[in-house]
C-alpha positions as CSV (number, residue, x, y, z in Angstrom):
1,M,-54.3,-23.0,46.5
2,K,-56.4,-21.5,49.3
3,V,-58.9,-23.3,51.5
4,L,-61.5,-21.5,53.7
5,V,-62.8,-23.3,56.8
6,S,-66.0,-21.6,57.9
7,D,-67.1,-23.9,60.7
8,S,-65.2,-25.5,63.5
9,L,-63.0,-28.4,62.4
10,S,-60.8,-30.6,64.5
11,N,-57.0,-30.0,64.4
12,E,-56.4,-33.3,62.8
13,G,-58.3,-32.2,59.7
14,L,-56.8,-28.8,59.7
15,E,-53.2,-30.2,59.8
16,I,-53.9,-32.4,56.7
17,L,-55.1,-29.3,54.8
18,K,-52.2,-27.1,56.0
19,E,-49.7,-29.7,54.7
20,H,-50.8,-28.8,51.1
21,F,-52.6,-25.5,51.0
22,T,-53.0,-22.0,52.6
23,V,-55.8,-22.4,55.1
24,D,-57.9,-19.7,56.6
25,V,-60.2,-20.5,59.5
26,N,-63.0,-17.9,59.7
27,T,-66.2,-19.1,61.4
28,G,-69.5,-17.4,62.0
29,L,-69.6,-15.6,58.6
30,S,-72.9,-14.1,57.4
31,E,-74.0,-14.8,53.8
32,D,-72.9,-11.3,52.7
33,E,-69.4,-11.8,54.3
34,L,-69.1,-15.2,52.7
35,V,-70.1,-13.9,49.3
36,E,-67.4,-11.2,49.7
37,K,-64.6,-13.6,50.6
38,I,-65.3,-16.8,48.7
39,G,-64.0,-15.6,45.3
40,E,-60.4,-16.1,46.3
41,Y,-60.7,-19.7,47.6
42,D,-60.3,-23.0,45.8
43,A,-62.1,-25.0,48.5
44,L,-64.7,-24.4,51.2
45,V,-64.9,-26.7,54.2
46,I,-68.1,-26.5,56.3
47,R,-70.2,-28.3,58.9
48,S,-73.9,-27.5,59.5
49,G,-73.4,-23.9,60.4
50,T,-72.5,-22.4,57.1
51,Q,-75.2,-21.8,54.5
52,V,-73.8,-22.2,51.0
53,T,-76.5,-20.5,49.0
54,Q,-76.9,-19.8,45.4
55,R,-75.5,-16.3,46.0
56,V,-72.4,-17.8,47.5
57,I,-72.0,-20.2,44.7
58,E,-72.3,-17.5,42.1
59,A,-69.6,-15.5,43.8
60,A,-67.2,-18.5,44.0
61,D,-65.2,-17.9,40.8
62,N,-62.3,-20.2,41.8
63,L,-64.1,-22.8,43.9
64,K,-63.6,-26.5,43.0
65,I,-65.1,-28.2,46.0
66,V,-67.4,-27.7,49.0
67,G,-66.5,-30.2,51.7
68,R,-69.0,-31.0,54.4
69,A,-67.5,-32.5,57.5
70,G,-70.5,-34.7,58.2
71,V,-73.4,-36.4,56.4
72,G,-76.1,-33.9,55.5
73,V,-75.7,-31.3,52.8
74,D,-79.1,-29.7,53.1
75,N,-77.2,-26.4,53.9
76,V,-75.6,-26.5,50.4
77,D,-77.4,-25.5,47.2
78,V,-76.1,-28.6,45.4
79,D,-78.0,-27.8,42.1
80,A,-76.3,-24.4,41.9
81,A,-72.9,-26.0,42.6
82,T,-73.4,-28.7,40.0
83,K,-74.3,-26.1,37.3
84,K,-71.1,-24.3,38.1
85,G,-69.0,-27.4,38.1
86,I,-68.3,-27.4,41.8
87,I,-68.0,-30.7,43.6
88,V,-70.0,-31.1,46.8
89,A,-68.6,-33.9,49.0
90,N,-69.4,-35.1,52.5
91,A,-68.0,-37.5,55.0
92,P,-70.8,-40.1,55.4
93,E,-68.8,-42.7,57.3
94,G,-66.9,-40.8,59.9
95,N,-69.9,-40.3,62.3
96,M,-72.1,-43.3,61.5
97,I,-71.1,-45.3,64.6
98,S,-71.6,-42.2,66.8
99,A,-75.0,-41.6,65.3
100,A,-76.0,-45.3,65.7
101,E,-74.9,-45.4,69.3
102,H,-76.7,-42.2,70.1
103,T,-79.9,-43.7,68.7
104,I,-79.6,-46.8,70.8
105,G,-78.7,-44.6,73.8
106,M,-81.8,-42.5,73.3
107,M,-84.0,-45.5,72.9
108,M,-82.8,-47.0,76.2
109,A,-83.0,-43.6,78.0
110,M,-86.6,-43.2,76.7
111,S,-87.5,-46.8,77.7
112,R,-86.2,-46.4,81.2
113,N,-87.1,-42.7,81.8
114,I,-83.4,-42.0,82.6
115,P,-83.4,-38.2,82.0
116,Q,-86.6,-37.7,84.0
117,A,-85.4,-39.9,86.9
118,N,-82.0,-38.1,86.9
119,A,-83.7,-34.7,87.1
120,S,-86.0,-35.9,89.9
121,L,-83.3,-37.3,92.0
122,K,-81.2,-34.2,91.6
123,G,-84.2,-32.3,92.8
124,R,-84.0,-34.2,96.0
125,E,-86.9,-36.5,95.2
126,W,-86.9,-40.3,95.6
127,K,-89.9,-41.5,93.5
128,R,-89.1,-45.0,92.1
129,N,-92.6,-45.9,91.1
130,K,-93.0,-42.7,89.0
131,F,-90.3,-43.8,86.5
132,M,-91.4,-47.4,85.8
133,G,-89.8,-48.4,82.4
134,V,-90.1,-51.2,79.8
135,E,-87.6,-53.7,78.4
136,V,-86.7,-53.6,74.8
137,K,-86.1,-57.3,74.5
138,G,-88.7,-58.9,72.3
139,K,-90.1,-55.6,71.2
140,T,-90.3,-54.7,67.5
141,L,-88.1,-51.9,66.2
142,G,-89.1,-50.4,62.8
143,I,-86.1,-48.8,61.0
144,I,-87.0,-46.4,58.2
145,G,-83.9,-46.1,56.1
146,L,-81.3,-48.9,56.1
147,G,-78.3,-47.1,54.9
148,R,-75.0,-46.8,56.8
149,I,-76.5,-45.6,60.1
150,G,-79.7,-47.5,59.9
151,S,-77.8,-50.7,59.3
152,E,-75.6,-50.0,62.3
153,V,-78.7,-49.4,64.4
154,A,-80.0,-52.8,63.2
155,K,-76.9,-54.6,64.2
156,R,-77.0,-53.1,67.7
157,A,-80.7,-53.7,68.2
158,S,-80.3,-57.3,67.1
159,G,-77.8,-57.7,70.0
160,L,-80.6,-56.4,72.3
161,E,-82.8,-59.2,71.0
162,M,-85.3,-57.0,69.4
163,N,-87.4,-58.0,66.4
164,L,-86.5,-55.9,63.4
165,M,-88.6,-54.4,60.5
166,G,-87.2,-52.1,57.9
167,Y,-88.1,-49.9,55.0
168,D,-85.7,-48.9,52.3
169,P,-86.5,-48.9,48.6
170,F,-82.8,-49.3,47.7
171,I,-81.9,-52.4,49.7
172,S,-82.0,-55.9,48.5
173,E,-83.7,-58.8,50.2
174,K,-80.3,-60.5,50.6
175,R,-78.9,-57.5,52.4
176,A,-81.9,-57.2,54.7
177,M,-81.6,-60.9,55.6
178,E,-78.0,-60.3,56.5
179,L,-79.1,-57.6,58.9
180,G,-81.9,-59.8,60.3
181,V,-84.5,-57.2,59.1
182,K,-87.9,-58.0,57.7
183,L,-88.6,-55.6,54.8
184,A,-91.9,-53.8,55.0
185,T,-93.6,-50.6,53.9
186,V,-93.8,-47.5,56.1
187,N,-97.4,-48.2,56.8
188,E,-96.7,-51.8,57.8
189,I,-94.0,-50.6,60.2
190,S,-96.5,-48.1,61.6
191,K,-99.0,-50.8,62.3
192,E,-96.7,-53.4,63.9
193,A,-93.7,-51.7,65.5
194,D,-93.3,-50.8,69.2
195,Y,-90.4,-48.5,68.4
196,I,-89.9,-46.5,65.2
197,T,-86.6,-44.8,64.2
198,V,-85.9,-42.9,61.1
199,H,-82.5,-42.8,59.3
200,T,-83.1,-41.3,55.8
201,P,-81.7,-38.1,54.3
202,L,-84.2,-35.2,54.2
203,I,-85.4,-35.1,50.6
204,K,-88.7,-34.6,48.9
205,E,-89.6,-38.3,49.2
206,T,-88.8,-38.5,52.9
207,R,-90.1,-35.2,54.2
208,N,-92.9,-35.9,56.7
209,I,-92.6,-39.7,56.0
210,L,-94.3,-40.1,59.4
211,D,-97.4,-38.0,59.2
212,D,-101.0,-38.1,60.6
213,E,-101.8,-41.1,58.4
214,Q,-99.0,-43.1,59.9
215,F,-99.6,-42.1,63.5
216,D,-103.3,-43.1,63.1
217,L,-102.1,-46.6,62.2
218,M,-99.7,-47.0,65.1
219,K,-100.1,-49.0,68.3
220,S,-101.1,-47.1,71.4
221,G,-98.0,-46.3,73.3
222,V,-95.6,-46.6,70.4
223,R,-92.2,-44.8,70.9
224,I,-90.7,-42.6,68.2
225,L,-87.0,-41.7,67.6
226,N,-85.4,-39.2,65.3
227,C,-81.6,-38.8,65.3
228,A,-81.4,-38.2,61.6
229,R,-82.8,-34.9,60.3
230,G,-85.6,-32.6,61.4
231,G,-88.5,-32.7,59.0
232,I,-88.5,-36.5,58.3
233,I,-91.2,-36.7,61.0
234,N,-94.0,-34.1,60.8
235,E,-93.5,-32.4,64.1
236,A,-97.1,-31.0,64.3
237,A,-98.5,-34.5,63.7
238,L,-96.2,-35.9,66.4
239,V,-97.5,-33.3,68.8
240,R,-101.1,-34.3,68.1
241,A,-100.2,-38.0,68.6
242,L,-98.5,-37.2,71.9
243,E,-101.5,-35.2,73.1
244,S,-103.9,-38.0,72.2
245,G,-101.7,-40.6,74.0
246,K,-101.2,-42.6,70.8
247,V,-97.4,-42.0,71.1
248,G,-96.1,-43.1,74.5
249,G,-92.8,-41.3,74.2
250,A,-90.4,-39.7,71.8
251,A,-86.6,-39.2,71.7
252,L,-85.5,-36.4,69.4
253,D,-82.0,-35.2,68.6
254,V,-83.0,-33.1,65.5
255,F,-85.7,-30.5,64.8
256,V,-87.1,-28.6,61.8
257,E,-85.9,-25.4,63.5
258,E,-82.8,-25.5,65.5
259,P,-82.6,-24.6,68.3
260,P,-86.3,-25.6,68.8
261,F,-87.0,-23.2,71.7
262,G,-90.5,-22.4,70.4
263,S,-91.4,-26.0,69.8
264,P,-94.3,-27.5,71.8
265,L,-92.3,-30.8,71.8
266,L,-90.3,-29.4,74.6
267,N,-93.3,-29.3,76.9
268,F,-94.0,-33.0,77.1
269,D,-92.5,-34.9,80.0
270,N,-92.4,-38.1,77.9
271,V,-90.3,-36.5,75.2
272,I,-86.5,-36.6,75.7
273,V,-84.4,-34.3,73.6
274,T,-80.7,-33.6,72.9
275,P,-79.2,-30.6,71.0
276,H,-78.2,-32.4,67.7
277,L,-75.6,-34.6,69.4
278,G,-75.7,-37.6,67.0
279,A,-72.2,-36.9,65.7
280,S,-70.9,-35.2,68.8
281,T,-68.2,-37.7,69.9
282,Q,-64.5,-37.0,70.0
283,E,-64.0,-39.9,67.6
284,A,-66.6,-38.7,65.1
285,Q,-65.3,-35.2,65.0
286,V,-61.8,-36.3,64.3
287,N,-63.0,-38.9,61.7
288,V,-65.2,-36.5,59.7
289,A,-62.5,-33.8,59.7
290,I,-59.9,-36.2,58.5
291,D,-62.2,-37.7,55.8
292,I,-63.2,-34.4,54.4
293,A,-59.7,-33.0,54.5
294,K,-58.5,-36.0,52.4
295,E,-61.4,-35.4,49.9
296,V,-60.3,-31.7,49.5
297,V,-56.6,-32.7,49.1
298,S,-57.6,-35.3,46.5
299,V,-59.7,-33.0,44.4
300,L,-57.3,-30.0,44.5
301,T,-54.4,-32.2,43.5
302,G,-56.1,-33.6,40.5
303,G,-57.8,-36.7,42.0
304,L,-61.3,-37.9,42.6
305,A,-63.8,-37.2,45.4
306,K,-64.7,-40.6,46.9
307,N,-67.8,-39.2,48.5
308,A,-69.0,-36.6,46.1
309,I,-72.7,-35.8,46.3
310,N,-73.1,-34.6,42.7
311,I,-70.9,-37.0,40.8
312,P,-70.9,-40.8,41.0
313,S,-69.2,-41.8,44.2
314,V,-67.1,-44.9,44.7
315,K,-67.0,-47.1,47.8
316,P,-63.4,-47.5,49.2
317,E,-63.3,-51.2,48.4
318,A,-64.3,-50.6,44.8
319,M,-61.9,-47.7,44.3
320,A,-58.9,-50.0,44.5
321,V,-60.2,-51.8,41.4
322,L,-61.6,-48.8,39.5
323,A,-58.9,-46.2,40.1
324,P,-56.6,-47.2,37.3
325,Y,-59.5,-47.6,34.9
326,I,-60.8,-44.2,35.8
327,R,-57.4,-42.8,34.9
328,L,-57.4,-44.9,31.7
329,A,-60.9,-43.6,30.7
330,E,-59.8,-40.0,31.1
331,L,-56.6,-40.5,29.1
332,M,-58.5,-42.3,26.3
333,G,-61.0,-39.5,26.2
334,K,-58.1,-37.0,25.8
335,I,-56.5,-39.0,23.1
336,A,-59.7,-39.6,21.1
337,G,-60.6,-36.0,21.4
338,Q,-57.3,-34.9,19.8
339,L,-57.3,-37.6,17.1
340,V,-60.8,-37.1,15.8
341,D,-60.9,-35.3,12.5
342,S,-64.3,-33.7,12.7
343,N,-67.2,-32.9,15.1
344,Y,-68.9,-35.9,16.5
345,E,-72.5,-36.5,17.4
346,K,-72.2,-39.7,19.4
347,V,-69.9,-41.1,22.1
348,E,-70.0,-44.9,22.5
349,I,-68.2,-46.2,25.6
350,G,-67.8,-50.0,25.8
351,Y,-66.7,-52.1,28.8
352,N,-65.6,-55.6,28.1
353,G,-64.5,-58.4,30.4
354,E,-64.3,-58.2,34.2
355,I,-64.7,-54.4,34.3
356,S,-68.2,-54.8,32.8
357,G,-69.4,-56.2,36.1
358,K,-68.4,-53.1,38.1
359,D,-70.0,-49.7,38.6
360,T,-68.7,-48.0,35.5
361,R,-70.4,-44.6,36.0
362,P,-67.2,-43.0,37.3
363,L,-65.4,-44.3,34.2
364,T,-68.0,-42.8,31.8
365,V,-67.8,-39.4,33.6
366,S,-64.0,-39.5,33.4
367,A,-64.0,-40.4,29.7
368,L,-66.4,-37.4,29.0
369,K,-64.2,-35.1,31.1
370,G,-61.1,-36.1,29.2
371,L,-62.9,-35.9,25.8
372,L,-64.6,-32.5,26.4
373,E,-61.6,-30.9,28.1
374,M,-59.8,-31.1,24.7
375,A,-62.5,-28.9,23.2
376,L,-63.7,-26.7,26.0
377,G,-60.6,-26.3,28.3
378,A,-60.0,-26.6,32.0
379,G,-63.6,-25.6,32.9
380,V,-64.7,-29.2,32.3
381,N,-64.6,-31.5,35.3
382,Y,-66.1,-34.6,36.8
383,V,-69.3,-32.7,37.8
384,N,-70.3,-30.9,34.7
385,A,-68.9,-33.1,31.9
386,P,-72.2,-35.1,31.4
387,A,-74.3,-31.9,31.4
388,L,-71.9,-30.3,28.9
389,A,-72.2,-33.3,26.6
390,K,-76.0,-33.1,26.9
391,S,-76.1,-29.4,26.3
392,R,-74.2,-30.0,23.1
393,Q,-76.6,-32.7,22.0
394,I,-73.9,-35.3,22.0
395,A,-75.4,-38.7,22.5
396,V,-73.6,-40.8,25.1
397,V,-74.1,-44.6,24.8
398,E,-72.7,-47.2,27.2
399,S,-72.4,-50.9,26.4
400,K,-71.1,-53.9,28.5
401,S,-70.0,-57.3,27.6
402,E,-68.6,-60.0,29.8
403,S,-66.5,-61.4,27.0
404,A,-63.0,-60.2,26.4
405,E,-60.3,-61.5,24.1
406,E,-56.6,-60.8,24.9
407,Y,-57.1,-58.9,28.1
408,S,-59.2,-59.5,31.2
409,S,-60.8,-56.1,30.8
410,T,-60.9,-53.4,28.1
411,V,-62.5,-50.0,27.6
412,S,-63.2,-48.5,24.3
413,I,-64.3,-45.0,23.2
414,K,-65.8,-44.5,19.8
415,L,-66.6,-41.0,18.4
416,S,-68.9,-40.9,15.4
417,S,-70.7,-38.6,13.1
418,G,-72.5,-40.0,10.1
419,E,-70.2,-42.6,8.5
420,T,-67.0,-41.3,10.1
421,A,-65.7,-42.6,13.3
422,K,-62.6,-42.7,15.6
423,L,-62.1,-45.6,18.0
424,V,-59.6,-45.9,20.9
425,A,-59.4,-49.0,23.1
426,G,-57.3,-49.6,26.2
427,T,-56.7,-51.7,29.2
428,V,-54.8,-51.6,32.5
429,V,-51.5,-53.5,33.0
430,G,-50.6,-53.6,36.6
431,D,-51.9,-50.2,37.6
432,E,-50.8,-48.5,34.4
433,P,-53.2,-47.5,31.5
434,K,-52.3,-49.0,28.2
435,I,-53.7,-48.2,24.7
436,V,-54.1,-51.4,22.7
437,S,-55.8,-50.2,19.5
438,I,-56.5,-47.1,17.4
439,D,-59.2,-47.7,14.9
440,E,-58.2,-51.1,13.3
441,D,-54.5,-50.8,14.2
442,R,-53.1,-52.8,17.1
443,V,-50.8,-50.8,19.2
444,D,-49.0,-51.2,22.5
445,I,-48.8,-47.7,24.1
446,F,-48.4,-46.5,27.7
447,P,-49.7,-43.0,27.2
448,A,-47.7,-40.1,28.7
449,G,-46.6,-36.6,27.9
450,R,-46.5,-35.7,24.1
451,M,-47.0,-38.3,21.4
452,I,-47.1,-38.1,17.6
453,F,-49.6,-40.5,16.1
454,A,-48.6,-41.0,12.4
455,K,-50.7,-43.1,10.1
456,H,-48.4,-44.4,7.4
457,I,-47.8,-47.0,4.7
458,N,-45.8,-50.0,5.9
459,K,-42.8,-49.8,3.5
460,P,-39.1,-48.9,3.7
461,N,-37.8,-45.3,4.0
462,V,-40.8,-43.9,5.9
463,I,-39.9,-44.2,9.6
464,G,-36.3,-43.0,9.2
465,P,-37.2,-39.7,7.4
466,C,-39.8,-38.9,10.0
467,C,-37.3,-39.3,12.7
468,M,-34.8,-37.2,10.8
469,V,-37.3,-34.3,10.6
470,L,-37.7,-34.3,14.3
471,G,-34.0,-34.7,14.9
472,K,-33.0,-31.7,12.7
473,N,-35.5,-29.6,14.7
474,N,-33.8,-30.7,18.0
475,I,-36.8,-32.8,19.2
476,N,-35.8,-35.9,21.1
477,I,-37.6,-39.1,20.6
478,S,-38.0,-41.0,23.9
479,G,-40.0,-43.9,22.7
480,M,-41.4,-45.5,19.5
481,Q,-44.0,-48.1,18.7
482,V,-45.0,-49.2,15.3
483,G,-48.1,-51.3,14.4
484,R,-47.8,-54.3,12.2
485,S,-49.4,-54.9,8.9
486,E,-48.6,-56.5,5.6
487,V,-46.0,-54.7,3.4
488,G,-47.8,-51.9,1.6
489,G,-50.6,-51.9,4.2
490,V,-51.6,-49.0,6.4
491,T,-50.6,-48.9,10.0
492,M,-49.9,-46.6,13.0
493,M,-46.6,-45.3,14.4
494,V,-46.5,-43.6,17.7
495,L,-43.5,-41.5,18.7
496,N,-43.1,-40.2,22.3
497,V,-41.3,-36.9,22.2
498,D,-39.8,-34.8,25.0
499,T,-40.7,-31.3,23.8
500,D,-43.6,-29.6,22.0
501,V,-43.9,-30.0,18.3
502,S,-45.1,-27.0,16.3
503,D,-47.6,-27.1,13.4
504,A,-44.8,-26.3,11.0
505,I,-42.7,-29.3,12.1
506,L,-45.8,-31.6,12.0
507,D,-46.4,-30.4,8.4
508,E,-42.8,-31.5,7.6
509,V,-43.6,-34.9,9.0
510,R,-46.8,-35.1,6.9
511,Q,-44.8,-34.3,3.7
512,V,-42.6,-37.4,4.1
513,P,-43.6,-39.9,1.4
514,G,-45.7,-42.6,2.8
515,I,-47.1,-40.6,5.7
516,L,-50.9,-40.3,5.4
517,N,-51.5,-38.2,8.5
518,A,-49.8,-37.1,11.7
519,K,-51.2,-35.6,14.8
520,L,-49.7,-34.4,18.1
521,V,-51.5,-35.6,21.2
522,T,-50.6,-33.9,24.5
523,L,-51.7,-35.4,27.9
């Protein structure tokens, strides 16, 4: 497989990629050049410089993943990538400490006029009174966005003995209390805070979240920080607030247009600026490069993207628990898709026991991927499986129950259409997926390779003749499991075989007296 790295990436990340793939480093490509080249690559690794537009996506016939070595993916057309089944992943944790520290550094530099005093002294001036500063102790810091970076800012500001207010619609009261943050609205923060810093992604809901209305509410002399994304603060409104004296200072690392050489913000003495340095530490550059390289390796070798933007992501601490169940769900989907006798209109996925208390979204996506892959081929993946099911008007229903019988956790997949249905249930033993029932039949199967599922009558002289059919056709049986039922009852036999089984041989098996049905399942 081939990987294109179109922005600068640390050697540590490149070495990880080169261990597995052919890697081409080609930076500074125009959109036309990228469109021309992208078709031959399986992965694209970028930072903020490369624009992955719809044109690029449309030309990316082999692309499986776009990996952004950093947090923001506003330079990627995620909708276009999702529609084409391309995973977009980022590295959100690698630079969070650097970004948080830069925010604190900018706040202190602004409070003590450090950049202005430095420039003055280097200009051979000694004007101590000109650069009188303020302490941050006891001041109120309003943090808009309490995600990874906002939370780290809160921890550090707490150490500076600041009072903390925060806005984030997706954080619980309990988590806010742990951070020492009083939850508030944006307008409440605007009214009360001495310092306001923003740490949200740039999306429709956060664009211009600080605008004229909010600046009008603020205290005179308030100080504003943005080390997140240009556009979260309305720059024109900030200019007006600086001109009126409402805002006593601003510290900006990001801008709507970068570089911001035409911005009037550069003309204010009480505005300190840096050229998008939030992630520019040696540690952060190495961390994000390693993180995104590992994401690309995982995806291209058949694994999951832990930090995918357009599929449910899994936190590292949760992945240790979910990983074997993700694999189980996909295998069960493949088995159910091959055992079903007709089209189905509904997929019911049930989670019982301990697993019901986890984030099961990745399991559902994995089950749909395995299921649809059997019908639609290798073009189905973790990104487009839900959309493909929806486009085919297949209803997907999830259910959860804390109760479980024999196992601590089980997952079930039921395919139904009208009165007909096919049910597969499984669990995890150790880290290995195990199928525990097919319809009403109890089984004990560790799924792998090729398996013949044979529904049969529990009576003498059925199993032996089946094995003889396979033996005379030089097909080795590597494992066998037979369900239990009363004599004369119907049960399931599963034969693990080492080679493919043709339709003609399967027909011979089906002709054995007592065999009701036989299907080959390939994983």
